[in-house]
N, C-alpha and C positions, 0 to 999 in steps of 0.2 A: 503493499499500500505505500510505503514512504516514496518510493520513485514514481507513481501516479500522482500522488500529490502534489509532487515538486513539478511534475509537467503541466500540471493544470492548475496551479496555484495562481492566484491572480496578484500575488504579491511579487512584485519585480525587485530585484535587488540592483541599487545604483551604486556605482563606485563612489566614494566619497571624495570629493575635490577639495584637497587641503587650501585653506586660505593664504594668500600670500603677501608678504610685506619687502620693503626694498632689499632685504637681506636673504630672500628666499626666491627669487624671480628665477624661473627655469628657462631655458632655451623652449622655443614655441609659445611661451605666454604672450598676451598682447599687453602692452601699456599705453594708456590713454594720456596723452600730454597736450596742452595747448590745443584743444580741439581737434586733434589728429590721433589715429591710431596706429601703433608701430609694433611689428613683431620682433620679438626677441630673437636674433638669430646667431649671437654669439655672448659668451660670458666668459670674463676673466676673474680670477681669484687672487689676490695679492696677498701674501703672507710674509710678515716680517716680525720674527720672533712670535709673540703670541697674538700680536696685533694683525686683523685681517680685514680687508675691504673690498670692494667689487667694482667692475665696469660692466656694462650691459650694451651690447652692440643692438641698436633699434632700428629697423628699416621700416620706413613707412612708403606711402603711395609717390611721394616727390623726393623724399632725401633720407638719408640716414643721421643717427645723431647717436651719441653716448650717453648712457647715464651713469654716474657715478654714484656710490653708496658706500658711507662709514661712519661708524660710530666712535664718537669722542666723548665728550660730557653729553651729547645729544645726538640724534640722527643728523647726518650731513649729507645733502643731496646736491648734485650738480649735472647740468647739461652742457656737454662737450662737443665740438666739431674739429676736425683735423684743419691745419692751418701749414703755411709754409713760413719758416723763420731760420735763415741760414747760421746765425750764431749760436743757436740753441746748444750744440754739442760742448761747447765750452762753459757752460753753466756758469755764467757771470754773476755779478750781484744785482744787477737789474737788466731787464730787458725791454725794448721799445717795440710795439706791433702797432699799427695804425695810429701814430702820434700820441700812444697812451703809455705811461711807463708802468712796469710791473717790477715789483720788488721780490728777491729772494726771500723764501720761507723755509724750505728744508729740502734735503738731498738724502737718500738712502738707497738701498738694493733690497728687492723682494724676491721670493720664489714665487713662480706662477702655476696655476692651474686652469686649463682653458677647457670650455665646452662649446659646442656648436661649429661656428666657423672659426673660433679661436682654439681649438683642440690642439693645433699643433705647436702651441706654446706650452702645454704642460711640461713641467720640470726644468724651464729656463729661468733664468735670473735676469732680473731688468733693472737697470739703474734709472731711477726717477728723481726729479726735481720739481718743485712746486712754487710759483709764483703769484703774486696777487698784487691789485692795484691798492693805493694807498686807502681808498674806502672798502676795500673788501667786496666790491661789486662785479668784479670780474676776476679770472684767474687764468694762468698759463700753467699747463702740464706739459714736462718734456719726459719722454720715455726713450732710453738707450737700449736697443736691442742688439748687441754686438756692434756691428757697422752701420746699422739702421738706426736713424734718430725719427722720432714721431712727435710733434707738437700738437697740442690742442689748445683751444681758447674756450672757456666756459665761464658760466655763471651759476650762482646758488639757486636751489627752489627750496620750497617748503613740502613736506611729505603729502599735504592735501592736495597739492597740483597734479598728482598722477593717481591713476586708477589702475590696478593690475587685475588682469582677468586671465585665470589660469588656463593654459592650454591642455592640460593633461594633469595627471596625478602628481 
């Protein structure tokens, strides 16, 4: 009787979809930001000692952006896009981009784990440097991956500015 009752049971078992927050976004999730939907196509976890932070590659209909998430004294989120900045590899005390001055904040190295489009980064160590405008309204992020230098410009956002829709469990 157990098999027959299972076959004809009206109860449907649905998989529980776990709630997401900026630290548990998965490849395949949708992130709503600034009235646009973006699919999470890459995820990078950076680890420096016990400290960990994340970057998510988000692809929308017309553009790609990066969402960063870290926890210092509070949740810190930022939206970033890649730029070209020739002097970045030198990591000077200040950098100028579009006539704005950015001041050095910190530099370090982190071990990386990647998923999705970023999975080939797993096991690599990245050298990073962070810069900010004097009023903290905008940031420059430098990542040195061996001989390749990536620079991004970003700005802070608040957690309520994004909505995360789980694409899977």
